[in-house]
C-alpha positions as a printed Julia matrix, in Angstrom:
254×3 Matrix{Float64}:
   0.05   0.0    0.09
   2.93   2.34   0.92
   4.89   1.25  -2.08
   8.05   0.67  -0.08
   9.91  -2.27   1.32
   9.51  -4.03   4.82
  12.98  -2.5    5.57
  11.43   1.01   5.37
   8.6   -0.02   7.53
  11.01  -1.26  10.01
  12.95   1.97  10.04
   9.57   4.07  10.47
   8.82   1.88  13.39
  12.03   2.29  15.12
  12.31   6.14  14.42
  15.3    5.73  12.27
  13.54   7.52   9.39
  10.78   9.94   9.39
   7.33   9.04   8.02
   6.01  11.25   5.0
   2.64  12.97   5.45
   1.36  11.03   2.35
   2.44   7.62   3.8
   0.86   8.71   7.3
  -2.4    9.71   5.63
  -2.54   6.11   4.09
  -1.8    4.43   7.2
  -4.53   6.34   9.19
  -6.99   5.52   6.51
  -5.96   1.89   6.5
  -6.15   1.47  10.29
  -9.61   3.44  10.25
  -8.09   6.0   12.78
 -10.65   8.37  14.5
 -10.36  12.08  13.32
  -9.21  13.46  16.91
  -6.24  10.78  16.92
  -5.64  11.34  13.07
  -5.16  15.13  13.62
  -2.94  14.65  16.52
  -0.77  12.3   14.45
  -0.69  14.62  11.58
   0.16  17.75  13.95
   2.93  15.59  15.29
   4.37  14.45  11.89
   4.53  18.04  10.84
   6.1   19.25  13.93
   8.65  16.46  13.57
   9.52  17.62  10.05
  10.01  21.13  11.2
  12.09  20.05  13.87
  14.01  17.7   11.74
  17.17  16.57  13.74
  15.69  16.92  17.3
  17.15  13.49  18.22
  20.63  14.58  17.16
  23.32  16.17  19.37
  22.84  15.84  22.99
  18.97  14.66  22.63
  20.5   11.5   20.81
  21.49  10.36  24.38
  18.06   9.53  25.01
  17.38   5.71  24.38
  14.72   4.9   21.69
  12.55   3.32  24.21
  12.18   6.39  26.15
  11.51   8.74  23.17
   7.7    8.28  23.1
   7.58   9.15  26.83
   9.53  12.41  26.26
   7.63  13.25  23.19
   4.25  12.78  24.77
   5.17  14.43  28.11
   4.18  18.05  27.07
   1.0   16.91  25.4
  -0.47  15.37  28.61
  -3.16  16.85  30.57
  -1.93  15.23  33.81
   1.01  13.06  34.86
   1.04  10.8   37.93
   4.36   9.62  39.0
   5.53   7.19  41.72
   9.06   6.32  42.68
  10.48   4.41  45.6
  14.02   4.62  45.91
  15.16   7.33  43.48
  14.44  10.9   42.57
  12.74  10.91  39.03
  14.52  12.56  36.09
  12.41  15.95  36.06
  12.96  16.44  39.79
  16.61  15.89  39.96
  18.93  18.72  40.98
  22.17  19.03  38.68
  24.24  17.95  41.61
  22.14  14.71  41.88
  22.37  14.33  38.15
  26.11  14.82  37.92
  26.93  12.47  40.85
  24.55   9.84  39.22
  25.94   9.94  35.67
  29.57  10.02  37.07
  29.01   7.33  39.27
  27.47   5.32  36.38
  30.54   6.31  34.19
  28.67   7.1   31.43
  30.66   8.29  28.4
  29.1   11.71  27.81
  27.86  13.12  31.07
  27.19  16.55  29.66
  25.02  15.33  26.86
  22.88  13.37  29.63
  22.87  16.4   31.89
  21.64  18.84  29.13
  18.92  16.46  27.99
  17.61  15.81  31.58
  17.42  19.78  32.01
  15.76  20.1   28.49
  12.99  17.83  30.01
  12.32  20.32  32.93
  10.98  22.79  30.29
   7.69  20.9   30.56
   7.04  22.82  33.73
   7.41  26.22  31.87
   5.02  25.37  29.05
   2.09  27.94  28.67
  -0.34  25.19  29.39
   1.72  22.68  31.23
   0.38  19.2   32.4
  -0.63  18.73  36.21
   2.57  16.74  37.04
   1.89  14.83  40.4
   4.96  12.95  42.23
   4.76  10.61  45.18
   8.13   9.77  46.37
   9.15   7.42  49.11
  11.1    8.44  51.98
  13.61   5.9   50.87
  14.48   8.05  47.91
  16.06  10.65  50.05
  18.38   8.07  51.77
  19.42   6.28  48.65
  21.57   8.79  47.02
  23.56   8.01  43.92
  27.07   6.65  44.91
  25.95   6.1   48.57
  25.27   8.41  51.55
  26.07  11.87  50.53
  24.59  14.66  52.86
  25.73  17.31  50.43
  23.87  15.78  47.35
  20.96  15.08  49.42
  20.73  18.63  50.75
  20.9   20.1   47.23
  18.15  17.78  46.19
  15.91  18.63  49.06
  16.36  22.33  48.55
  15.64  21.89  44.72
  12.29  20.26  45.63
  11.37  22.99  47.86
  12.15  25.63  45.08
  10.2   23.68  42.5
   7.09  23.45  44.93
   7.25  27.38  45.24
   7.83  28.15  41.53
   5.25  25.86  39.87
   1.75  25.74  40.75
   1.11  22.58  38.81
   3.79  20.6   40.19
   2.75  18.58  43.39
   5.12  16.82  45.33
   4.3   14.09  47.97
   6.43  12.16  50.4
   5.45   8.66  51.43
   7.01   8.28  54.9
   8.31   4.82  56.33
   5.75   4.79  59.0
   2.57   4.59  56.8
   0.49   1.55  56.91
   0.45  -0.07  53.56
   0.53  -3.86  52.84
   3.19  -3.23  50.24
   4.48  -0.49  47.7
   4.31  -1.11  43.94
   7.14  -0.86  41.53
   7.86   2.72  40.05
   5.41   3.72  37.37
   4.17   6.7   35.45
   0.53   7.24  34.14
  -0.06   9.76  31.5
  -3.6   11.14  30.75
  -4.85  13.04  27.92
  -7.92  14.99  26.55
  -7.07  15.24  22.96
  -8.03  11.58  22.02
  -4.52  10.08  22.68
  -5.05   6.87  24.68
  -3.97   7.26  28.4
  -1.15   4.91  29.23
   1.15   3.73  31.98
   4.89   3.48  31.65
   7.04   0.96  33.72
  10.94   1.3   33.38
  13.06  -1.6   33.86
  16.74  -2.2   33.46
  16.5   -3.25  29.7
  14.05  -0.57  28.7
  10.34   0.41  29.32
   6.82  -1.07  29.02
   3.94   1.06  27.49
   0.5   -0.32  29.13
  -2.54   1.3   27.39
  -5.06  -1.72  28.01
  -7.85  -0.2   30.1
  -7.97  -2.92  32.58
  -4.24  -2.73  33.32
  -4.65   1.21  33.47
  -7.41   0.86  36.03
  -5.11  -1.66  38.16
  -2.24   1.2   38.31
  -4.88   3.79  39.0
  -6.14   2.03  42.1
  -2.31   1.57  43.05
  -1.76   5.26  42.71
  -4.8    6.02  44.91
  -3.59   3.92  47.6
  -0.06   5.35  47.82
  -1.28   8.82  47.27
  -4.02   8.58  49.96
  -1.24   7.38  52.41
   1.31  10.06  51.37
   1.78  13.51  53.14
  -0.19  16.64  51.8
   1.99  19.41  50.0
   2.48  21.67  53.17
   3.34  18.56  55.34
   5.83  17.5   52.56
   7.5   20.97  52.71
   7.92  20.57  56.38
   9.15  17.18  56.1
  11.71  18.54  53.35
  12.79  21.35  55.4
  13.43  19.23  58.61
  15.36  16.72  56.3
  17.48  19.6   55.02
  18.39  20.82  58.5
  19.59  17.3   59.24
  21.74  16.98  56.14
  23.15  20.47  56.69
  24.22  19.4   60.21
  26.29  16.58  58.57
  28.11  18.8   56.18
  31.49  20.12  57.18
  31.34  23.67  55.52
């Protein structure tokens, strides 16, 4: 139907080559795609053509399996993110990032830091998504490279600053003492109001899974409700972070 080889189809699917508008139109017709989703796909294709090379340079440091996530992040209406033992990328301070990438001995620390800082632009959009985070208390004790009060203090102060600067960023801490039967693995839920299908992203050491089945989504939504209901409210989280910052400040020999 597209008049090309299977090899080109493979490259389109993996993002190696861009899909032409005419090709996309044929695929949308073949899959009987609804109007709202078709319009969104065509807009993405046009913006992708205008921003040719967006995955070159420092942005090419993003693994292919994560590019769908970062492309859809600005288009979401609401993002719900749970993390047990680490600070997620959009919330990381530069000190935390540098320590993490240095400890991992990555070949190009600069590219990774620049890309991660670039992701934070989602908070500055004219109409940013509601971005809600629940972080386990453990995430503030499990610093990259081991115990490091300097990194921890910088990270705590960075979160307090984010809460003050952005009214659509919500950060909640899940303390150790809350009563829960268990806590789930890390996951992020993206919700849309433009016809894009809501999905859950689950990251693992070899990549990530995108789950958009309604039944699966509802299971994760229930898990989110449990941990969010047990977590501290925003003002209590701010108090928690300030006290934690004082503790780390006392451990630093200035």
